[in-house]
C-alpha angles and dihedrals in degrees: 000000000000089000090054090051090051091051090049091051092048099046112022094089087059092058097261114132126204121211122189116207120199113212128186097009113128096176137066092260096109092050092048091049093050090051095043095050094037095231110184102192118100116275130194102202099191103041102149095111093045091050089053092047092050090044097233104190097186140017135263092040130178132189139162125229123195 
């Protein structure tokens, strides 16, 4: 997650958005981590269905969408 924040910091002013997607977490740990570390990029905290729809085959996974 720190790397995602770094990418957000580097590219957000250029109009590129970063979205973190939590997959496989059934607790509140991702939310607590986002709050504790004050991440400011967008986070989907229950992304299991989205990961299936987008056919993520491995994690972590990155892609760009235009």
